[in-house]
C-alpha positions as a Markdown table, in Angstrom:
| # | Residue | x | y | z |
|---|---|---|---|---|
| 1 | Ser | -31.9 | 15.1 | -5.6 |
| 2 | Leu | -33.1 | 13.7 | -8.6 |
| 3 | Ser | -36.6 | 14.3 | -8.8 |
| 4 | Asn | -39.6 | 13.5 | -11.5 |
| 5 | Thr | -38.2 | 10.0 | -13.0 |
| 6 | Arg | -41.4 | 8.7 | -13.5 |
| 7 | Ser | -41.2 | 10.8 | -16.4 |
| 8 | Leu | -38.2 | 8.5 | -17.9 |
| 9 | Leu | -41.3 | 6.1 | -18.8 |
| 10 | Ser | -43.2 | 9.0 | -20.7 |
| 11 | Ser | -42.6 | 10.2 | -24.5 |
| 12 | Ser | -41.5 | 13.5 | -22.8 |
| 13 | Pro | -38.6 | 12.8 | -19.7 |
| 14 | Asp | -38.8 | 16.1 | -17.7 |
| 15 | Leu | -35.9 | 15.3 | -14.7 |
| 16 | Gln | -35.3 | 18.0 | -12.0 |
| 17 | Leu | -31.9 | 18.3 | -10.6 |
| 18 | Thr | -31.4 | 20.4 | -7.5 |
| 19 | Phe | -28.4 | 21.0 | -5.3 |
| 20 | Ser | -28.0 | 21.5 | -2.2 |
| 21 | Leu | -24.7 | 22.4 | 0.2 |
| 22 | Val | -24.5 | 19.9 | 3.6 |
| 23 | Asn | -22.0 | 21.6 | 5.8 |
| 24 | Thr | -20.0 | 18.4 | 7.9 |
| 25 | Asp | -17.2 | 17.7 | 10.2 |
| 26 | Glu | -13.6 | 18.2 | 9.0 |
| 27 | Tyr | -11.8 | 15.7 | 7.2 |
| 28 | Gly | -8.4 | 15.5 | 5.3 |
| 29 | Val | -6.2 | 13.5 | 3.3 |
| 30 | Pro | -5.0 | 10.2 | 4.7 |
| 31 | Ala | -1.2 | 9.3 | 5.3 |
| 32 | Pro | 0.3 | 6.0 | 3.8 |
| 33 | Pro | -0.2 | 3.6 | 6.5 |
| 34 | Thr | 2.4 | 1.2 | 7.5 |
| 35 | Gln | 2.4 | -2.6 | 7.7 |
| 36 | Lys | 3.4 | -5.2 | 10.2 |
| 37 | Ser | 6.7 | -6.3 | 9.2 |
| 38 | Gly | 7.0 | -9.8 | 8.0 |
| 39 | Ser | 7.9 | -12.2 | 5.2 |
| 40 | Val | 8.4 | -10.4 | 1.9 |
| 41 | Pro | 9.8 | -13.2 | -0.4 |
| 42 | Leu | 9.3 | -10.9 | -3.5 |
| 43 | Ala | 11.6 | -8.2 | -2.1 |
| 44 | Thr | 13.9 | -10.8 | -1.0 |
| 45 | Cys | 14.2 | -12.3 | -4.6 |
| 46 | Ile | 14.7 | -8.6 | -6.0 |
| 47 | Gly | 18.1 | -8.5 | -4.6 |
| 48 | Ser | 18.8 | -12.4 | -4.2 |
| 49 | Thr | 21.2 | -14.4 | -6.4 |
| 50 | Ala | 19.9 | -17.5 | -5.5 |
| 51 | Leu | 18.6 | -20.1 | -8.2 |
| 52 | Ala | 15.0 | -20.1 | -8.8 |
| 53 | Pro | 14.0 | -23.0 | -9.7 |
| 54 | Pro | 16.0 | -25.4 | -10.6 |
| 55 | Val | 14.7 | -25.9 | -14.0 |
| 56 | Thr | 15.6 | -22.6 | -15.3 |
| 57 | Gly | 19.1 | -22.3 | -13.3 |
| 58 | Leu | 18.7 | -18.4 | -13.3 |
| 59 | Pro | 19.1 | -16.5 | -10.5 |
| 60 | Cys | 15.6 | -14.8 | -9.1 |
| 61 | Trp | 15.9 | -11.4 | -9.7 |
| 62 | Ser | 16.7 | -12.3 | -13.4 |
| 63 | Arg | 13.4 | -15.0 | -13.0 |
| 64 | Leu | 11.2 | -12.5 | -12.8 |
| 65 | Gly | 12.0 | -11.2 | -16.1 |
| 66 | Leu | 11.3 | -7.9 | -16.1 |
| 67 | Gly | 14.4 | -6.0 | -17.5 |
| 68 | Phe | 16.1 | -5.5 | -14.5 |
| 69 | Ser | 20.1 | -4.7 | -14.6 |
| 70 | Gly | 20.7 | -6.3 | -11.4 |
| 71 | Pro | 19.8 | -7.3 | -8.1 |
| 72 | Ala | 18.7 | -4.4 | -6.0 |
| 73 | Thr | 18.2 | -4.1 | -2.1 |
| 74 | Val | 14.3 | -3.2 | -1.4 |
| 75 | Thr | 13.0 | -3.0 | 1.7 |
| 76 | Glu | 8.9 | -3.5 | 2.4 |
| 77 | Asn | 7.2 | -0.1 | 1.9 |
| 78 | Val | 3.7 | 1.5 | 3.2 |
| 79 | Leu | 0.2 | 1.2 | 1.4 |
| 80 | Asp | -1.7 | 4.1 | -0.8 |
| 81 | Pro | -4.6 | 4.9 | 1.0 |
| 82 | Leu | -5.4 | 7.2 | -1.9 |
| 83 | Asp | -7.2 | 10.5 | -1.3 |
| 84 | Ser | -10.4 | 12.0 | 0.6 |
| 85 | Arg | -12.8 | 11.4 | -1.9 |
| 86 | Ile | -15.7 | 9.5 | -1.3 |
| 87 | Gly | -15.1 | 5.4 | -1.2 |
| 88 | Gly | -18.6 | 4.4 | -1.2 |
| 89 | Val | -22.5 | 5.9 | -1.2 |
| 90 | Ser | -25.6 | 4.1 | -0.7 |
| 91 | Tyr | -29.5 | 5.3 | -0.6 |
| 92 | Ala | -31.9 | 3.0 | 1.7 |
| 93 | Asn | -34.6 | 3.6 | 4.0 |
| 94 | Gly | -35.2 | 7.2 | 2.4 |
| 95 | Lys | -31.6 | 8.1 | 3.7 |
| 96 | Leu | -27.9 | 8.8 | 2.1 |
| 97 | Trp | -25.0 | 6.5 | 3.7 |
| 98 | Ala | -21.4 | 8.2 | 2.7 |
| 99 | Val | -17.7 | 7.0 | 3.7 |
| 100 | Leu | -14.6 | 8.4 | 3.1 |
| 101 | Gly | -11.4 | 7.4 | 4.0 |
| 102 | Ser | -10.1 | 10.5 | 6.2 |
| 103 | Ala | -6.6 | 11.7 | 8.1 |
| 104 | Ala | -7.8 | 11.3 | 11.7 |
| 105 | Thr | -6.3 | 10.6 | 15.3 |
| 106 | Asp | -7.0 | 7.8 | 18.0 |
| 107 | Ser | -8.0 | 8.0 | 21.5 |
| 108 | Ser | -4.2 | 8.4 | 22.7 |
| 109 | Gly | -4.2 | 11.4 | 20.1 |
| 110 | Asn | -1.6 | 9.8 | 17.8 |
| 111 | Pro | -2.3 | 10.4 | 13.6 |
| 112 | Val | -4.2 | 7.2 | 12.3 |
| 113 | Asp | -6.3 | 7.0 | 9.0 |
| 114 | Gly | -10.2 | 6.9 | 10.0 |
| 115 | Val | -13.2 | 6.6 | 8.0 |
| 116 | Ala | -15.8 | 9.5 | 7.8 |
| 117 | Trp | -18.9 | 8.8 | 7.5 |
| 118 | Phe | -22.1 | 10.6 | 6.7 |
| 119 | Val | -26.0 | 9.9 | 6.8 |
| 120 | Met | -28.0 | 12.7 | 5.2 |
| 121 | Asn | -31.6 | 13.3 | 4.3 |
| 122 | Pro | -31.7 | 14.2 | 0.7 |
| 123 | His | -35.5 | 15.0 | 0.2 |
| 124 | Gly | -36.8 | 17.9 | -0.9 |
| 125 | Met | -36.6 | 21.3 | 1.0 |
| 126 | Thr | -35.3 | 18.6 | 4.4 |
| 127 | Thr | -32.2 | 18.7 | 3.0 |
| 128 | Gly | -29.7 | 18.4 | 5.9 |
| 129 | Leu | -26.9 | 16.2 | 8.2 |
| 130 | Ile | -28.9 | 13.5 | 10.0 |
| 131 | Asn | -25.3 | 12.3 | 11.6 |
| 132 | Gln | -22.0 | 11.6 | 11.0 |
| 133 | Gly | -18.7 | 10.7 | 12.7 |
| 134 | Met | -15.2 | 9.6 | 12.6 |
| 135 | Leu | -14.5 | 5.6 | 13.0 |
| 136 | Val | -11.2 | 5.3 | 14.4 |
| 137 | Lys | -9.4 | 2.1 | 15.4 |
| 138 | Asp | -6.6 | 2.7 | 18.2 |
| 139 | Gly | -2.7 | 2.3 | 17.0 |
| 140 | Ser | -4.0 | 1.1 | 13.4 |
| 141 | Asn | -5.4 | 2.5 | 10.0 |
| 142 | Leu | -8.9 | 1.8 | 8.0 |
| 143 | Thr | -8.8 | 2.5 | 4.7 |
| 144 | Leu | -10.9 | 2.3 | 1.4 |
| 145 | Pro | -13.8 | 2.4 | 2.9 |
| 146 | Ser | -17.4 | 1.1 | 1.6 |
| 147 | Ile | -21.0 | 1.2 | 2.8 |
| 148 | Ala | -23.9 | -0.4 | 2.1 |
| 149 | Ala | -27.6 | -0.1 | 4.2 |
| 150 | Thr | -30.9 | -2.0 | 3.9 |
| 151 | Thr | -34.2 | -1.0 | 3.3 |
| 152 | Ser | -34.6 | -1.4 | 7.2 |
| 153 | Gly | -32.0 | 1.5 | 7.9 |
| 154 | Asn | -29.4 | -1.5 | 9.1 |
| 155 | Ala | -25.9 | -0.2 | 7.2 |
| 156 | Ala | -22.3 | -1.6 | 7.5 |
| 157 | Met | -19.0 | -0.4 | 6.6 |
| 158 | Gly | -16.3 | -2.3 | 4.9 |
| 159 | Phe | -12.5 | -1.5 | 4.9 |
| 160 | Thr | -9.1 | -2.6 | 5.6 |
| 161 | Ile | -7.3 | -2.5 | 8.8 |
| 162 | Val | -3.4 | -2.4 | 9.0 |
| 163 | Gly | -0.6 | -0.6 | 10.8 |
| 164 | Pro | 2.1 | -1.5 | 13.0 |
| 165 | Asn | 0.5 | -3.9 | 14.7 |
| 166 | Asp | -1.6 | -5.6 | 11.7 |
| 167 | Tyr | -1.4 | -7.1 | 8.5 |
| 168 | Pro | -3.2 | -5.8 | 6.0 |
| 169 | Ser | -6.9 | -7.6 | 7.2 |
| 170 | Ala | -10.3 | -7.2 | 5.9 |
| 171 | Gly | -12.4 | -5.5 | 8.3 |
| 172 | Tyr | -16.1 | -4.1 | 9.2 |
| 173 | Ala | -18.4 | -2.1 | 11.3 |
| 174 | Gly | -21.9 | -1.8 | 11.5 |
| 175 | Leu | -23.3 | 1.7 | 11.7 |
| 176 | Asp | -26.7 | 3.0 | 12.7 |
| 177 | Ala | -28.6 | 6.5 | 11.6 |
| 178 | Arg | -29.1 | 7.7 | 15.0 |
| 179 | Asn | -26.5 | 5.8 | 17.3 |
| 180 | Gly | -23.7 | 6.1 | 15.1 |
| 181 | Ala | -20.9 | 3.3 | 14.0 |
| 182 | Gly | -20.3 | 0.3 | 16.2 |
| 183 | Asp | -16.1 | -0.5 | 16.9 |
| 184 | Pro | -14.4 | -1.6 | 13.9 |
| 185 | Gln | -14.4 | -5.5 | 13.8 |
| 186 | Tyr | -12.3 | -8.1 | 11.8 |
| 187 | Ala | -13.6 | -10.4 | 9.3 |
| 188 | Ala | -10.4 | -12.1 | 9.0 |
| 189 | Lys | -7.0 | -11.1 | 10.0 |
| 190 | Gly | -4.1 | -11.0 | 7.7 |
| 191 | Ala | -1.7 | -13.7 | 7.5 |
| 192 | Gly | 1.6 | -11.4 | 6.1 |
| 193 | Pro | 2.0 | -7.9 | 4.5 |
| 194 | Gln | 1.7 | -7.0 | 0.9 |
| 195 | Asp | 4.5 | -7.7 | -0.9 |
| 196 | Gly | 3.6 | -6.7 | -4.8 |
| 197 | Phe | 4.9 | -5.3 | -7.3 |
| 198 | Thr | 4.0 | -2.1 | -6.8 |
| 199 | Glu | 5.9 | -2.2 | -3.7 |
| 200 | Tyr | 9.1 | -1.7 | -5.1 |
| 201 | Glu | 10.9 | 0.7 | -6.9 |
| 202 | Pro | 12.8 | -1.5 | -9.8 |
| 203 | Phe | 9.2 | -2.2 | -11.2 |
| 204 | Phe | 9.1 | 1.6 | -11.9 |
| 205 | Ser | 11.2 | 3.7 | -14.5 |
| 206 | Asp | 11.3 | 6.6 | -12.3 |
| 207 | Gly | 12.4 | 4.6 | -9.7 |
| 208 | Ser | 9.2 | 6.2 | -7.5 |
| 209 | Pro | 6.7 | 2.9 | -6.8 |
| 210 | Arg | 3.2 | 3.6 | -6.0 |
| 211 | Pro | 1.6 | 0.6 | -3.4 |
| 212 | Arg | -1.7 | 0.5 | -4.9 |
| 213 | Trp | -4.4 | -0.7 | -2.2 |
| 214 | Gly | -8.3 | -1.3 | -1.7 |
| 215 | Asp | -9.6 | -0.3 | -5.2 |
| 216 | Tyr | -11.9 | -3.4 | -4.9 |
| 217 | Gly | -13.3 | -3.0 | -2.1 |
| 218 | Ala | -17.5 | -3.0 | -2.0 |
| 219 | Ala | -20.4 | -3.2 | -0.2 |
| 220 | Val | -24.4 | -4.0 | -1.4 |
| 221 | Ala | -27.2 | -5.2 | 0.7 |
| 222 | Asp | -29.2 | -7.9 | -0.5 |
| 223 | Gly | -32.3 | -7.9 | 1.7 |
| 224 | Pro | -31.5 | -8.3 | 5.5 |
| 225 | Ser | -27.8 | -9.0 | 4.8 |
| 226 | Ile | -24.9 | -6.7 | 3.4 |
| 227 | Trp | -22.0 | -8.8 | 1.6 |
| 228 | Val | -18.6 | -6.3 | 2.2 |
| 229 | Ala | -15.2 | -7.2 | 0.4 |
| 230 | Ser | -12.5 | -5.8 | 1.5 |
| 231 | Glu | -8.8 | -6.1 | 0.2 |
| 232 | Tyr | -6.7 | -8.0 | 2.8 |
| 233 | Ile | -3.2 | -10.5 | 2.8 |
| 234 | Gly | -4.6 | -14.1 | 3.2 |
| 235 | Gln | -1.1 | -15.9 | 2.9 |
| 236 | Thr | 2.4 | -15.8 | 3.8 |
| 237 | Cys | 5.4 | -17.7 | 3.0 |
| 238 | Thr | 9.0 | -18.1 | 3.2 |
| 239 | Phe | 11.7 | -16.8 | 0.9 |
| 240 | Ser | 12.7 | -20.8 | 0.7 |
| 241 | Gln | 9.1 | -21.5 | -0.1 |
| 242 | Tyr | 8.8 | -18.6 | -2.6 |
| 243 | Leu | 11.8 | -20.5 | -5.0 |
| 244 | Gln | 9.9 | -24.2 | -5.1 |
| 245 | Pro | 8.4 | -24.4 | -8.5 |
| 246 | Ser | 4.5 | -24.3 | -8.8 |
| 247 | Pro | 2.8 | -27.6 | -7.7 |
| 248 | Thr | 0.6 | -27.2 | -10.9 |
| 249 | Asn | 3.1 | -26.1 | -13.1 |
| 250 | Val | 7.0 | -27.1 | -12.4 |
| 251 | Ala | 8.1 | -24.1 | -15.1 |
| 252 | Ala | 6.6 | -21.4 | -12.7 |
| 253 | Phe | 7.8 | -20.1 | -9.1 |
| 254 | Gly | 7.2 | -18.0 | -7.0 |
| 255 | Thr | 3.6 | -18.9 | -6.2 |
| 256 | Cys | 4.2 | -20.5 | -2.5 |
| 257 | Gly | 2.1 | -23.4 | -3.1 |
| 258 | Asp | -0.3 | -21.9 | -5.3 |
| 259 | Thr | -1.0 | -19.6 | -2.3 |
| 260 | Arg | 0.0 | -16.1 | -4.0 |
| 261 | Gly | 1.1 | -14.9 | -7.5 |
| 262 | Ala | 5.0 | -14.4 | -8.1 |
| 263 | Leu | 4.6 | -10.6 | -8.4 |
| 264 | Gly | 2.0 | -10.1 | -5.6 |
| 265 | Asn | 0.3 | -11.7 | -3.4 |
| 266 | Trp | -3.4 | -9.3 | -2.9 |
| 267 | Asp | -6.6 | -11.8 | -1.3 |
| 268 | Thr | -10.4 | -10.3 | -1.6 |
| 269 | Arg | -12.3 | -11.0 | 1.7 |
| 270 | Ile | -16.0 | -11.9 | 0.9 |
| 271 | Ser | -17.8 | -11.6 | 4.1 |
| 272 | Gln | -21.4 | -11.5 | 4.8 |
């Protein structure tokens, strides 16, 4: 807790920093979540000798131009939920609101990734935990959470919903300091699986891909509104569509009608 910040306006600043430990429920590192199976044209391209597009006369894997020695068979990968560090924090309504991704179990006892949330009182000697909980969704994973709260004490969490029955989707849930979290909701359902270069071994010299995900999630309060940004997959296409030249650049391919990049297809959904 940082106090006496008013002294920053003076010629002799005198800030006071105090520290206290707050005990919470247990949480742990989330596991890499699987995705719902779907069309992954970049993965198909890596192993294909189909020409792409006709203006080049090169096989698809070679057209990627990244030093491949030949076609390789790859499959759809998991996503990386990062670790259990704090993913989002907000100070509002005299409270500190924080979230992180965590290993959890759903109502059937199945392991899933959830969102651990905490509301704390950071003021002086009354520092302590006001409320806490673990938000989960049966049969799916909630990853890379963020949080924001309004001055009136209404909060919202943003995250990605992904699992064996969910393409990476933008999700959110409300949070009240007294009553806890509401159920996870979809802001936008994913249209297909992540199909980007971080998923596949040939793009990594050590053969160990890291399927990065969710770094660009965020939440911010604006008066009575909360804006939430979550990564999700907003497009899908077939390999045949992937092979076609871009409608706006005949020398480019892999854009599926300019709905994606040749090496990646993720989007950020911004919701109010």
